[in-house]
N, C-alpha and C positions, 0 to 999 in steps of 0.2 A: 781747685787747688790756688790762694791768694797771689796777686799779682806781687812777687819780693821786691821788683825794681820800682815800684811804685809808692813814695812817701805819702802819709796819711795823716789825719789829724787825729790825735788819742782817743778814744773813744771818752766822751764825755760822763760818763759813771766813776772816773777817777777822782780820787780825790785833788784838792785845789794843787796842794803841793805837789805830787806825783802828776797831774797833769800840766802843771810848768816845767818839771823835769824833763817828761817826754818832748813836749813841746821844746824846749832846749837842744835836747838830743837830735831832733830832726832837724833843728837848726845846724848843730856840728857835722850833722851826715851830709845837707846841703853845701855846706863851706868845703867840706872834704872833699866832695866830689861831684865836680862840674857834671853835667852830661855825658861829657864823655869819658868818664873816669869813675862811672858808678860801683864798682869793685871797692873804691877806697869807704867811702860811707860805712860800710860794717865794721870794718877796720879803725874806722875814726874813734866810731861809738865806743869798741872793744876795749883801745887805747886810754881812754877817759878812764872807762871803767875800772882797768887794771891799774891804772895809776894813780886810782883814787883821790883822782881829781874832779874839785865841783865841777857839773856838766858847764854854767856860766861861765868858769875861769876856762874850760876846754876850747867852750864857742869862742872867748875872747881870744885866745890862744890859734883858733884854727883861723881867726880872720885877721889875723898879721901873719901868719904865715903864706895866706890866699893873695894879700895884699902887696 
């Protein structure tokens, strides 16, 4: 069973645009969930997706909230 709590880099086989999107979503998860609140990472990514917000905009918003 894979470790679901450890962020990994997206596979190199992804197309470049998908690679950037995956990397941005991992950054969203990282900013939304410091080590003491890992449960928030998948929730933050889900909210970005459901809101149909560009992942880069979601990351900028997460950075603003967390600063």
